[in-house]
C-alpha positions as CSV (number, residue, x, y, z in Angstrom):
1,M,-27.5,62.3,-15.8
2,S,-30.3,61.7,-13.4
3,A,-33.0,59.1,-13.3
4,L,-35.6,61.5,-12.1
5,P,-37.8,63.8,-14.4
6,G,-36.2,65.1,-17.6
7,T,-32.8,63.4,-16.8
8,L,-33.1,59.7,-17.6
9,E,-31.0,58.4,-20.4
10,P,-32.8,57.4,-23.4
11,S,-31.7,53.7,-23.1
12,V,-33.3,53.2,-19.8
13,Q,-37.1,52.6,-19.7
14,T,-38.8,54.3,-16.8
15,Q,-41.8,53.5,-14.6
16,K,-43.8,56.3,-12.8
17,K,-43.6,56.7,-9.2
18,T,-44.8,59.4,-6.8
19,V,-41.9,61.7,-6.0
20,S,-41.4,65.6,-5.3
21,S,-41.7,67.7,-8.3
22,D,-42.6,71.3,-9.2
23,S,-46.0,71.8,-7.5
24,G,-46.3,69.3,-4.7
25,Q,-46.6,65.5,-5.1
26,T,-46.4,64.7,-9.0
27,K,-45.2,61.8,-11.0
28,G,-41.6,61.6,-11.6
29,N,-39.3,58.9,-13.1
30,I,-37.3,56.1,-11.4
31,P,-35.1,54.0,-13.5
32,S,-36.1,50.5,-14.2
33,A,-34.4,47.6,-16.3
34,E,-36.7,47.4,-19.1
35,G,-39.7,48.1,-16.9
36,E,-39.4,44.8,-15.1
37,A,-39.9,46.4,-11.6
38,V,-43.8,46.7,-12.1
39,Q,-44.1,42.9,-12.8
40,W,-41.8,42.2,-9.8
41,D,-43.9,44.2,-7.4
42,L,-46.8,42.3,-8.4
43,A,-45.4,39.0,-8.4
44,M,-43.3,39.1,-5.2
45,D,-44.6,40.9,-2.1
46,P,-41.9,41.3,0.6
47,P,-42.7,39.0,3.7
48,E,-43.8,40.8,6.9
49,N,-40.6,40.2,8.5
50,M,-39.6,42.9,11.2
51,E,-35.9,42.4,10.4
52,G,-36.4,42.7,6.6
53,R,-34.5,40.9,4.0
54,T,-31.2,40.9,2.6
55,F,-30.0,42.5,-0.7
56,V,-28.6,39.2,-1.7
57,E,-31.8,37.3,-1.1
58,V,-33.9,39.7,-3.0
59,M,-31.5,39.9,-5.9
60,S,-31.3,36.1,-6.1
61,E,-35.1,35.7,-6.2
62,K,-35.9,38.6,-8.6
63,Y,-33.1,38.0,-11.1
64,S,-33.1,34.1,-11.1
65,P,-33.8,32.7,-14.6
66,E,-37.2,31.5,-13.3
67,N,-38.3,35.1,-12.4
68,F,-36.3,37.0,-14.9
69,P,-35.9,34.8,-17.9
70,Y,-34.6,37.3,-20.3
71,R,-31.8,39.6,-20.2
72,R,-31.1,42.6,-22.6
73,G,-27.7,42.7,-24.2
74,P,-25.2,40.0,-24.9
75,G,-24.9,36.8,-23.0
76,M,-27.2,34.8,-20.8
77,G,-26.4,36.7,-17.5
78,V,-23.6,36.9,-15.0
79,V,-21.9,33.5,-14.5
80,V,-19.9,32.6,-11.4
81,V,-18.1,29.4,-10.3
82,P,-20.4,27.6,-7.8
83,T,-17.5,27.3,-5.4
84,A,-17.1,31.0,-5.2
85,G,-19.7,31.5,-2.5
86,P,-19.9,30.0,1.0
87,Q,-21.6,26.5,1.5
88,G,-25.3,26.8,1.3
89,S,-25.4,30.0,-0.5
90,P,-29.0,31.0,-1.5
91,M,-27.4,32.4,-4.9
92,K,-28.1,30.5,-8.2
93,D,-25.1,29.5,-10.3
94,R,-26.4,32.1,-12.9
95,L,-28.3,35.2,-12.7
96,N,-29.8,37.3,-15.4
97,L,-28.6,40.6,-13.9
98,P,-28.9,43.8,-15.9
99,S,-26.6,46.8,-15.3
100,V,-29.6,48.7,-14.0
101,L,-31.0,47.0,-10.8
102,V,-34.4,48.0,-9.5
103,L,-35.1,46.5,-6.1
104,N,-37.5,49.1,-4.6
105,S,-40.2,48.1,-2.2
106,C,-38.7,44.8,-1.4
107,G,-38.4,45.0,2.3
108,I,-34.5,45.1,2.3
109,S,-32.8,46.1,5.5
110,R,-29.5,44.4,5.4
111,A,-26.7,43.6,2.9
112,G,-26.3,40.0,3.1
113,D,-23.2,38.1,1.9
114,Q,-20.6,40.8,0.5
115,T,-18.7,38.3,-1.6
116,E,-21.8,37.4,-3.6
117,I,-22.7,41.0,-4.0
118,A,-19.1,41.6,-5.4
119,A,-19.3,38.6,-7.6
120,F,-22.7,39.5,-9.3
121,C,-22.7,43.2,-9.3
122,A,-19.3,44.1,-10.8
123,H,-20.9,45.5,-14.0
124,V,-23.9,47.3,-12.3
125,I,-23.9,51.1,-12.7
126,E,-27.4,52.1,-11.5
127,L,-29.2,50.8,-8.2
128,D,-32.7,51.7,-7.1
129,L,-33.2,50.7,-3.4
130,S,-36.0,53.2,-2.7
131,H,-38.9,52.3,-0.5
132,N,-37.1,49.7,1.5
133,K,-36.3,49.2,5.3
134,L,-32.7,50.4,5.1
135,R,-31.9,52.2,8.4
136,D,-28.3,51.4,8.9
137,W,-25.5,53.3,6.9
138,L,-23.2,50.4,7.5
139,E,-25.4,48.0,5.8
140,I,-25.9,50.3,2.9
141,S,-22.2,50.9,2.6
142,K,-21.6,47.1,2.5
143,I,-23.7,47.0,-0.6
144,V,-22.3,50.1,-2.3
145,S,-18.6,49.3,-1.7
146,N,-19.2,45.9,-3.4
147,I,-20.5,47.4,-6.5
148,P,-17.3,49.2,-8.1
149,H,-18.9,50.9,-10.9
150,L,-21.9,52.3,-9.4
151,E,-22.9,55.9,-10.6
152,F,-26.5,56.1,-9.5
153,L,-28.0,55.3,-6.2
154,N,-31.5,55.9,-5.0
155,L,-32.2,55.5,-1.5
156,S,-35.6,57.6,-1.4
157,S,-38.1,56.7,1.4
158,N,-35.8,54.7,3.6
159,P,-36.0,55.4,7.3
160,L,-32.6,57.1,7.8
161,Q,-33.8,59.9,10.1
162,G,-31.2,60.1,13.1
163,M,-29.0,57.4,11.6
164,H,-25.2,58.0,12.2
165,L,-22.7,57.7,9.2
166,E,-19.0,57.0,10.0
167,S,-16.5,58.6,7.7
168,Q,-15.0,55.3,6.8
169,W,-18.6,54.0,5.7
170,A,-19.1,57.3,3.6
171,E,-15.8,56.3,1.6
172,A,-17.9,53.6,0.0
173,F,-19.9,56.0,-1.9
174,C,-16.9,57.7,-3.6
175,R,-17.7,56.6,-7.2
176,V,-21.5,57.7,-7.1
177,R,-22.3,60.5,-9.5
178,R,-26.1,60.9,-8.8
179,L,-27.5,60.3,-5.3
180,V,-31.2,60.5,-4.4
181,L,-32.2,60.9,-0.9
182,N,-35.7,62.0,-1.2
183,N,-38.1,61.5,1.7
184,T,-35.2,60.0,4.1
185,Q,-35.0,62.8,6.6
186,V,-31.4,62.4,6.5
187,S,-29.6,65.0,8.7
188,W,-27.7,67.8,7.0
189,D,-24.4,66.9,8.7
190,T,-24.6,63.4,7.2
191,L,-25.2,64.9,3.8
192,L,-22.2,67.4,4.1
193,L,-20.0,64.0,5.0
194,L,-21.4,62.3,1.9
195,T,-20.5,65.3,-0.3
196,R,-17.0,65.6,1.2
197,E,-16.5,61.8,0.4
198,I,-17.9,61.8,-3.1
199,P,-15.2,63.6,-5.2
200,E,-17.4,63.6,-8.5
201,L,-20.8,64.0,-7.3
202,E,-22.9,65.8,-10.1
203,E,-26.7,65.4,-9.0
204,L,-28.2,65.5,-5.6
205,F,-31.9,65.0,-4.9
206,L,-33.0,66.0,-1.4
207,C,-36.9,66.5,-1.7
208,L,-39.4,66.1,1.1
209,N,-36.7,66.0,3.9
210,E,-38.4,68.9,6.1
211,Y,-35.2,71.1,5.9
212,S,-35.9,74.5,7.3
213,S,-32.2,75.6,7.7
214,V,-28.8,74.2,6.4
215,S,-25.4,74.7,7.6
216,A,-22.5,75.8,5.2
217,S,-19.6,73.4,4.7
218,S,-16.0,74.3,5.1
219,V,-15.2,72.1,2.2
220,A,-17.1,72.9,-1.2
221,C,-18.4,70.3,-3.7
222,P,-17.0,71.8,-6.9
223,T,-18.5,69.1,-9.2
224,L,-22.3,69.5,-8.3
225,R,-24.4,70.6,-11.2
226,L,-28.0,69.9,-10.2
227,L,-29.6,70.3,-6.8
228,H,-33.2,69.3,-6.5
229,I,-34.5,70.3,-3.1
230,T,-38.2,70.7,-3.5
231,D,-40.9,70.4,-0.9
232,N,-38.9,71.4,2.1
233,S,-39.3,74.5,4.3
234,L,-36.5,76.8,3.2
235,K,-38.2,80.1,3.5
236,D,-35.2,82.3,4.3
237,W,-32.9,83.5,1.6
238,A,-30.0,83.4,4.2
239,E,-30.3,79.5,4.1
240,V,-30.7,79.3,0.3
241,R,-27.5,81.7,-0.4
242,K,-25.3,78.9,1.3
243,F,-25.8,76.7,-1.6
244,G,-23.6,79.2,-3.6
245,S,-20.4,78.7,-1.5
246,M,-21.2,74.7,-1.0
247,F,-21.8,74.2,-4.7
248,P,-19.8,76.9,-6.7
249,S,-20.5,75.0,-10.0
250,L,-24.3,74.7,-9.7
251,D,-26.0,74.8,-12.9
252,T,-29.6,73.9,-12.0
253,L,-31.3,74.8,-8.6
254,V,-34.9,73.4,-8.3
255,M,-36.5,74.9,-5.0
256,A,-40.3,74.4,-5.8
257,N,-42.6,74.3,-2.9
258,N,-40.5,76.0,-0.3
259,N,-42.4,79.1,0.2
260,L,-39.2,81.3,-0.3
261,A,-40.3,84.8,0.9
262,S,-37.8,87.0,-0.9
263,I,-34.3,87.4,-2.4
264,Q,-32.6,89.6,-0.1
265,D,-29.0,90.0,-1.6
266,N,-28.2,93.1,-3.9
267,K,-26.6,93.2,-7.4
268,D,-23.1,93.2,-6.0
269,I,-23.5,89.9,-4.2
270,L,-25.7,87.8,-6.3
271,P,-23.4,87.5,-9.3
272,R,-20.7,86.0,-6.8
273,L,-23.1,83.7,-5.0
274,F,-24.3,81.8,-8.2
275,P,-21.8,82.5,-11.0
276,N,-22.8,79.6,-13.1
277,L,-26.5,79.2,-12.3
278,R,-28.2,78.4,-15.7
279,S,-31.7,77.3,-14.4
280,I,-33.8,78.1,-11.3
281,N,-37.3,76.7,-10.4
282,L,-39.2,78.7,-7.7
283,N,-42.5,77.4,-8.4
284,N,-45.0,77.8,-5.6
285,S,-42.6,80.1,-3.6
286,G,-43.7,83.0,-1.5
287,L,-42.3,85.8,-3.7
288,N,-44.7,88.8,-3.8
289,Q,-42.4,91.7,-5.0
290,W,-41.4,92.6,-8.5
291,G,-38.0,93.6,-6.9
292,D,-37.5,89.9,-6.3
293,I,-38.0,89.2,-9.9
294,E,-35.7,91.9,-11.2
295,K,-32.8,90.5,-8.9
296,L,-32.8,87.2,-11.0
297,N,-31.2,89.4,-13.7
298,F,-28.1,89.5,-11.6
299,F,-27.3,85.8,-12.0
300,P,-24.9,86.3,-15.0
301,K,-25.7,83.0,-16.6
302,L,-29.3,82.4,-16.0
303,E,-31.3,81.4,-19.0
304,E,-34.4,79.4,-17.5
305,V,-36.8,80.3,-14.8
306,R,-39.9,78.7,-13.5
307,L,-42.1,80.9,-11.5
308,Q,-45.6,79.6,-11.4
309,G,-47.9,79.8,-8.4
310,I,-46.3,82.7,-6.7
311,P,-48.4,85.3,-4.8
312,L,-47.0,88.2,-6.9
313,L,-48.7,87.0,-10.0
314,Q,-52.2,86.0,-8.8
315,A,-53.9,89.3,-9.6
316,Y,-52.8,88.9,-13.3
317,T,-54.3,87.1,-16.3
318,N,-52.2,84.3,-17.8
319,A,-51.2,86.6,-20.8
320,E,-50.3,89.4,-18.5
321,R,-48.2,87.3,-16.3
322,R,-46.1,86.0,-19.1
323,S,-45.7,89.2,-20.9
324,L,-44.7,91.1,-17.6
325,M,-42.3,88.3,-16.7
326,I,-40.6,88.3,-20.1
327,A,-40.2,92.0,-20.1
328,Q,-38.6,92.0,-16.6
329,L,-36.2,89.0,-17.5
330,P,-34.3,90.2,-20.7
331,S,-31.8,87.4,-20.6
332,I,-34.2,84.5,-20.2
333,S,-34.8,82.1,-23.1
334,L,-37.1,79.5,-21.4
335,L,-40.0,80.8,-19.1
336,N,-42.1,78.0,-17.3
337,G,-40.8,75.5,-19.7
338,S,-41.7,77.5,-22.9
339,V,-39.3,79.1,-25.4
340,V,-39.3,82.8,-25.5
341,T,-39.0,83.8,-29.2
342,D,-37.6,87.2,-30.4
343,S,-41.2,88.3,-31.6
344,E,-42.7,87.3,-28.3
345,R,-40.1,89.4,-26.4
346,E,-40.7,92.6,-28.4
347,D,-44.4,92.2,-28.0
348,A,-44.0,91.6,-24.3
349,E,-41.7,94.6,-23.9
350,R,-44.2,96.9,-25.7
351,F,-47.0,95.6,-23.7
352,F,-45.0,96.4,-20.6
353,I,-44.4,100.0,-21.4
354,R,-48.2,100.5,-22.2
355,Y,-49.1,98.6,-19.1
356,Y,-47.2,101.2,-16.9
357,F,-48.1,104.2,-18.9
358,D,-50.4,105.8,-16.3
359,Y,-48.3,104.9,-13.2
360,P,-46.9,107.6,-11.1
361,E,-43.1,108.0,-11.6
362,E,-42.0,106.7,-8.1
363,E,-44.0,103.4,-8.8
364,L,-42.5,102.7,-12.1
365,P,-40.1,99.6,-12.2
366,Y,-36.4,100.0,-13.1
367,R,-36.9,98.0,-16.3
368,Y,-39.5,100.6,-17.5
369,H,-37.0,103.3,-18.2
370,S,-34.7,101.0,-20.1
371,L,-37.7,99.9,-22.3
372,V,-38.6,103.5,-23.0
373,T,-35.2,104.3,-24.2
374,K,-35.4,101.4,-26.7
375,Y,-39.0,101.8,-28.0
376,G,-40.0,105.2,-26.8
377,R,-43.0,106.2,-24.6
378,L,-45.8,104.0,-26.2
379,E,-49.5,105.0,-25.5
380,P,-52.0,102.3,-24.8
381,L,-53.5,100.7,-28.0
382,A,-57.0,101.6,-28.7
383,E,-59.5,98.8,-27.7
384,I,-61.4,97.6,-30.8
385,D,-64.1,94.9,-30.5
386,L,-64.2,93.1,-33.7
387,R,-66.9,90.7,-32.6
388,P,-70.5,90.7,-34.1
389,R,-72.9,93.0,-32.2
390,C,-75.2,91.3,-30.0
391,R,-78.1,93.4,-30.0
392,A,-79.7,96.6,-31.7
393,Q,-82.2,99.1,-30.9
394,V,-84.4,99.4,-34.0
395,E,-87.6,101.3,-35.1
396,V,-90.4,98.9,-36.4
397,H,-92.7,100.4,-38.8
398,C,-96.0,98.9,-39.7
399,E,-98.6,101.0,-41.7
400,E,-99.1,103.9,-39.3
401,K,-97.7,102.2,-36.2
402,V,-94.0,102.8,-35.1
403,E,-92.4,100.8,-32.2
404,Q,-89.0,100.9,-30.7
405,L,-87.7,97.4,-30.3
406,N,-84.4,95.9,-28.9
407,I,-83.6,92.8,-31.1
408,R,-81.1,90.1,-30.9
409,L,-78.6,90.0,-33.9
410,D,-77.7,86.5,-33.6
411,Q,-81.2,85.3,-34.5
412,T,-82.6,84.5,-38.0
413,V,-85.2,86.4,-40.0
414,A,-87.7,83.7,-39.3
415,E,-87.0,84.1,-35.5
416,L,-87.5,87.8,-35.9
417,K,-90.8,87.4,-37.6
418,K,-92.0,85.4,-34.7
419,Q,-91.0,88.2,-32.3
420,L,-92.7,90.8,-34.4
421,T,-96.2,88.9,-34.3
422,T,-97.1,90.4,-31.1
423,V,-96.0,93.8,-32.2
424,V,-97.7,94.1,-35.5
425,Q,-100.6,91.6,-34.9
426,L,-99.7,89.5,-38.0
427,S,-98.8,86.1,-38.5
428,T,-95.4,85.1,-39.9
429,N,-96.9,84.2,-43.2
430,S,-98.7,87.5,-43.5
431,M,-95.8,89.7,-43.3
432,R,-92.8,90.8,-45.4
433,L,-89.7,92.6,-43.7
434,Y,-87.5,95.2,-45.1
435,Y,-84.3,96.5,-43.6
436,I,-83.7,100.2,-44.0
437,D,-80.2,101.5,-43.2
438,K,-80.6,105.0,-42.2
439,C,-76.9,105.8,-43.1
440,S,-77.3,104.5,-46.7
441,A,-78.3,106.1,-49.9
442,F,-80.0,103.0,-51.0
443,G,-83.6,102.0,-50.5
444,P,-85.1,99.2,-48.5
445,E,-83.6,95.6,-48.6
446,E,-86.1,92.8,-48.4
447,M,-85.2,90.2,-45.8
448,R,-86.7,87.5,-47.8
449,Y,-84.3,84.6,-46.6
450,N,-85.7,83.2,-43.4
451,T,-82.6,81.3,-42.3
452,R,-80.2,84.4,-42.8
453,V,-78.8,85.6,-39.4
454,L,-79.6,89.3,-38.6
455,H,-76.0,90.4,-37.9
456,S,-75.2,89.7,-41.6
457,Y,-77.2,92.9,-42.4
458,S,-74.9,94.9,-40.2
459,I,-77.8,96.4,-38.4
460,Q,-76.9,99.2,-36.0
461,D,-78.7,101.3,-33.5
462,G,-81.5,103.5,-35.0
463,D,-82.0,101.7,-38.2
464,E,-85.5,100.7,-39.3
465,I,-87.5,97.4,-39.9
466,L,-90.4,97.9,-42.2
467,V,-93.1,95.4,-41.8
468,V,-95.6,95.2,-44.9
469,P,-98.7,93.0,-44.8
470,K,-99.1,90.5,-47.5
471,I,-102.4,90.9,-49.5
472,K,-103.5,88.6,-52.2
473,A,-103.1,89.7,-55.8
474,S,-106.3,91.1,-57.4
475,T,-107.3,92.0,-61.2
476,G,-107.4,95.7,-61.9
477,A,-110.0,97.6,-64.2
478,N,-107.6,97.3,-67.1
479,G,-107.3,93.5,-66.5
480,Q,-103.6,93.6,-65.3
481,I,-102.7,91.8,-62.2
482,C,-101.8,94.3,-59.3
483,H,-100.2,93.7,-56.0
484,T,-100.5,95.6,-52.8
485,G,-98.3,95.7,-49.8
486,E,-95.2,96.7,-51.7
487,P,-93.1,99.5,-50.1
488,T,-93.0,102.8,-51.8
């Protein structure tokens, strides 16, 4: 498994570093031994030596008991007999050396004493040498050849552009399974030599290397499962299709931020190009035709697709994008990192039919006809707005006066009274309001609660608001109390 995003073993803690990912520069994971690299970077800055430092020097200083007093796992560290090294060796008699070495950003440019590397690193399985000054493949091979169980090697951001690799040096990498060469500008010919000499290579990371074209190899690398080649300039499908013959067992292809313009092969060729491809990431590519999306269906084992940030989808809403993509890709179980459920797929396929309902026959996608066979020709759903109305046009009646008034329905009865003071020339304390529903057989309903919101009355256009002035009670001729101002 890889030490980059989503591939780190659970037992290895990670520290965040800037590496290439799905959408430009994002944070990815580089393995560290219990996170000690952070403290090391803070405590020990590499000296400004143009020749750099040796691997042996940095390892000796970082993992000495003084700088790295604790070691996870049994024992107190790797112990060697003091006479094993040459006289004057900078190595300590004991180092607390974990199986995962993180020596990034230490100014390393040379290997140092190979006998000491062999003595102390026999148990090491992962090595991070990113952001150093390694520019000589011979020096790198001296380090790697003396770590017999090395499976993971990270050489990211070392200045390897134009550096020549001899075949005998490449043999030193034969045990590596996961190789990270991000931002090294290593040449493609050098890469092909490495893949030929690494018989069990499983994961390869080649981000930020400015590749615009690649050359096919006469010797395939049948073990490679993951190719992470984001943030390059591979715009032409003619270049991408070469990966199929080079890596016939390829399971995962991560090609975000390459601006790939189109997928040009047809349904007869694509299944043979990538027969084992299960996951593909084309985020921020240049795809702008639905035909390119349909061609993904011709990869026989494809289950996971990432297609965010492509020109084709810019005109759609987020919901439309997801539904249209799911409907176009019937075999996909993961889209942009989210599981596609059976119910979501059915809803998306029904939406797809309705979306293209009014399109002319010549513009209908191929997928439309197969879905119509499955569900029938579905008409668009009626649009029903269940939100409360915002406003209503009502008639305001006050004695002999009638006014047409547009009122807000999100206001309270008390706020309506304030609005009516200028219409009926009464103060809020001098009026009573009654609501008359013109479609109801019932009489007026007094709006007696000042805090009640108007939309709770279900007021519609054309309804009436009756304003009755309040008049103090008076005593009639028969001695009874009578009230005026009540509606009749």
